[in-house]
N, C-alpha and C positions, 0 to 999 in steps of 0.2 A: 436655060439654067447653069450657071458655070459648075461645074464638080466641084467640091473642095477639098482639096490636098491634107489630108493629117501628115502635119509634120513628124517625123519619128523622135522618139525621146532621145536616141543612141545613134549615135552614125559613126563607123570605125574606117577609114580610109586609106590603105594601107600601113596600117599599124604596126610598126619596128619596134623588138625594145631585146637588146641584145648586154647580155653580161657576159662579156669575156670573149669566149667562140659559141657560148651557147647561145642561141637564140628563142627568147620564151616566147617571142610572137614575129611571126614571120609574115608580113605585108598583110596583116588581118584588115578582110575589108566586110563589114557587118552592118547589119539594116536592123534596128531592134524597133518595132510599129508602137505608138500608144496604146495603153489601153491592155488588159489582162494578163495574166499571168503568162510572162516566159522565161524559159531555161536555159541556163547554158550548161553544159554537160563536157565532158571530157578524161580521160586519165590523169594520172600523176602528171607532172608537167607538161598537160596542155596546152597552160596559157589563162586560164581560168581568172584565178588571181590577180595574176598580172594586169591580165585586161582592167579589173574590176577598178585595180589598186590607179593606176593611170587614169580611169575615169573619175576618180574622187581627187584626183590631184596628189594622189597620196608619193607619185612617183612618174617622171617626165621619161617617154617614149624615145628611142634611139632615134627613129624614124616616123614619117604619116601623121595623121591629121585625125582629133575624135574631137567630137560636140556631143554634149548634153544637156537636154530641154533647150534644145535650139540656141543654146550660147557655148563661149568654149569652155573649154576646161579649165579650172581654176576661178574662171568669174563667181564672185563673189553672191550676185545674182541669182543667178541658174543656181548653184552649187546649194542653195538654200531653199532651193526645192527638192532638195534630191536627201532621201536621209538612209542609213545604211548599216551595216552590219556586216564584217568581214572576220572572217575567223570567231573563235570564240572568246566574248569580249571579256575583260578585267578594269574594277571598279575596285576601289578604297573599299579595303576587309571590314572596317570600323563603319563603314555607314549601312542604313538600312535600304530595301527596296525605295521608297519613299525617298528618304534621303537624296539616294542618288538620282532619279529623274528629276528632283528637284533641281540638285546642284546642277544639272543639264539644260534644263530650263531656263536658266539665270543666266547661262554660259551662249546659249542661243539669243536672250535677249526677252524672254517671252517669259518670265518667271511669275508674272500678276494675269496672263492667261491661259499657262496651261494644264489642262483637263486631268491633271493627274494620278485621280483615284478612278477615272474611265479606263485609264491603260492600262490599270494597273489588273483592273476588273478584265479587260478584255484578253490580253494575254494569259487570265489564271494566276495571277498571283497575287488576288486580292487579300487571302488569308495571309500572305507571306509578307504585304506592305511592309512592317515593320519589325521583318527579321533583320540581322547583319548579313549579309549578302557572304560573311565569311564561311558561312554555315551552307551555303546556298550548293543543288548538285549543278553538272555541268546543264543537264537539261531546263532549271531554273536560271541559270547563267545567261542562255537560248533567249528565252522569255523576257526576260528583264532587256536585254539587248534588243531583240526587237521592239521593245514599249521603250528602249530609248532613242531608237529610229525613228518613232512614229511621233514623238512630242510635238514635231514642230509643225507636223500636219503636212507632210510634207506630198507633191504630188507622184515622187518617184522612189519605190525603196529594191535597194538593191542588198540580196540574204543569202552572205556564201555558210551554205551547211545550217540550216536554221533548225534543222531539226535532230542534230550530233549529241548524241549523250542521252534522248529522250527513248522512253519506253513508248511500246504500239499504242496507250491510251493519249502521249502526250503527243505521238507525231499527227494522229488523229486530229486532236484539236488544233495543233497546229496548222494540218493542211486546210481544214474548216475557216482558220483565219486569214489564211492567206485567201483563199477565193473569195470569201467577206470583203478584206479589202478591196481586191479587184471589181468585187460584180456591188457593192451596197456601198463602197468608199470614192469608188472610180479612181484609184489609184493604181500606174500601172507598178508591176512586184516583178524586179528579177531575181530568182536564186540560182544555185550554182548546189549539187546535193548531186554523192553518191545512189543515194536509193531510187534505183531506177523505175520501177513499182510505183512510191509517190510523188515522182515527174511525171509520168504516164497518165496519173490520176489528177493531178492539179494544175498541170499547164498547157493553155490553148496552142503554143509553140516554142520549137527547141530549135538551139545550134549548138552542133556538137563538134567540138575543136580535138584538133591533132597533133602537136609539134606545132604549136603558133598558126592553125590554118585554118580557115573551115572549111569542114569537107561536107557538111549534110545541113540543112535547113528548111524548115517550114510548119506547117499546121501538124499537130500529134494527132489528129484523126486522119489527115491525108497521108504521112508519112506508116500508119500503121494499117490502111486499107489495100499497103500494097500484098499482092500476095493472098488476097480475102479469099476465104473460100466457108461453105456453109456445113456446120458441123452437128449431122444429127445422130441422136441419141434414140435408138430405134430397134426392134428385135422383128425375128432373128436376123443376124446382122451379116448374115450369107445370102438373105433376099434383098439387104437394102443394094451392098454392093453388086449382085447380078443384076438389078436395075439401074447402076449408075455406070456399070462395067469400067473399061479405064478411066474414067471420071471419078470413080473413089478407092478413098484408101483406108486403111482401119486404122483408129486410135483408140487406144485400148478398146472401150465396149461402147466405144460410138464410129462413126464413120466419117472422115473428109468430103466433102462432094468440092471439086472444081469446076465451079461452074460461074457464070454471071451471076449476079442478083436476079436480070430480069428472069432468069430460068430456075427461077427460085418456087416459085407456085406449082408452076408443072412438074416440078420435079415431087412435091408433097403432095401433087393429088396423084401421082403415075406411084408413089409409096402408096398410098390408100389403098389405090384399087388393086396393088400387088398382094394386100393383106397383111402391111408392116403397119405394128402399134409404133407411133412416135408418141415418146414422152418429150423430147424439148430438140427445136432446129434455130440454133444463132450463126449469123453470121461471126465469125474471127478472122482476124489480121494478124500482122507481123507484131510481135511486142517491140516495145523501147530498147529492147534490153539486147535482141538479137539484132538491131538498125546497129546499136553503138559499138557491140561485138565486132560485127561487121566492115564502119568505117573507119574505124580503130588500131585491129587488129589488135584490141588487149586479150590476154589469157585470164585474168583477176578474176576472180568469183567477184559478183556485183556488192558485196558486202565490203569487198577490201579498196573500193575505188574511190579517192579521196580529191575532194578538190585542189586544183596544182597551180 
C-alpha cells in the first residue's frame, strides 16, 4: 500500500523580509503540518508577526517563498480556507457583537449561512451578543476576534496572542476552545503567545524563532522530555539519596533521580525494600520556558515577552 503524504498547511523556504538594514525574517525555513495546535514562539523582534502578515498576504517578502493551504500566498481560493486574528482586533464601536459578525459574514459572502449565535456561544460571548463593542474589555474583544476568524468555517486559523487581556478563567476557557477546535472540529490552529506555560499545555508542536530564523522545532512532548528525571517525594530524604548515590540530587523535600525510564520500577522496589515511604513518584522533564530561554538567550521574564 502506498503511504499517503500529508501536505503541510504552511511551508516557508528561505523567507526573508527586510526593512532597511533590519532583517525581520532571515532566510526562514519552516514547515507546519496539518492538524493539531502549533505554537510559534520567540522574543520581541523574532519575526512571528512578520511571518503571519506575509502568510496572510498583508505584506510581501523581500525574498523566498511561502505557501498556505497548498497554494500561493494571496490566492483567494486558498485564503478563504484560512481565518486569522492578528493583534487585538478593532471594530466600529457603535456595533454590537452580533452586528460585527453579521457584517463580517456579509463581507465573506456567507450572510445567509453563518451561524452567528453558535460562534458567539462558542467563544463565551452569548450574554454580550447585543452589547455595543465600545464597552468591551480587551479580553472580550479577543473573544470576538476569534469568533470573527471562525465565522467562515476555515480549515486553518492563525491566532496572534489570543489570550491577551484575559483573566485566568478566561485563559482556561480559551485554551479549552483552541483544543476543541483542533480535536473536535479538525482545524489546524497556529498561535503565537508569550504565555509559555499555556503554550506547553495547549500545543502539540512548537517552533522557536530568534532574529528571524528557526532555532528549534518539534513536538512539545519530545522537546520537554530531554533531560527527563524521576522526581520522588519520599522520606527520609537522606535514605533516598543513599540508595541513589551519585544519581540523586535533593529537590526541596523530594529527590530527582537521573535514571532512564526502564530503571524506574527497580528503583521504586529498592526504595521500598530500604524502608522508604514513597508519597509520589513522577517523571519530570525540561519545561518549555527553559528551552525558550536557552535557544533565544532572552533575559526577560515570561510575562513580558510579547509577539514580535
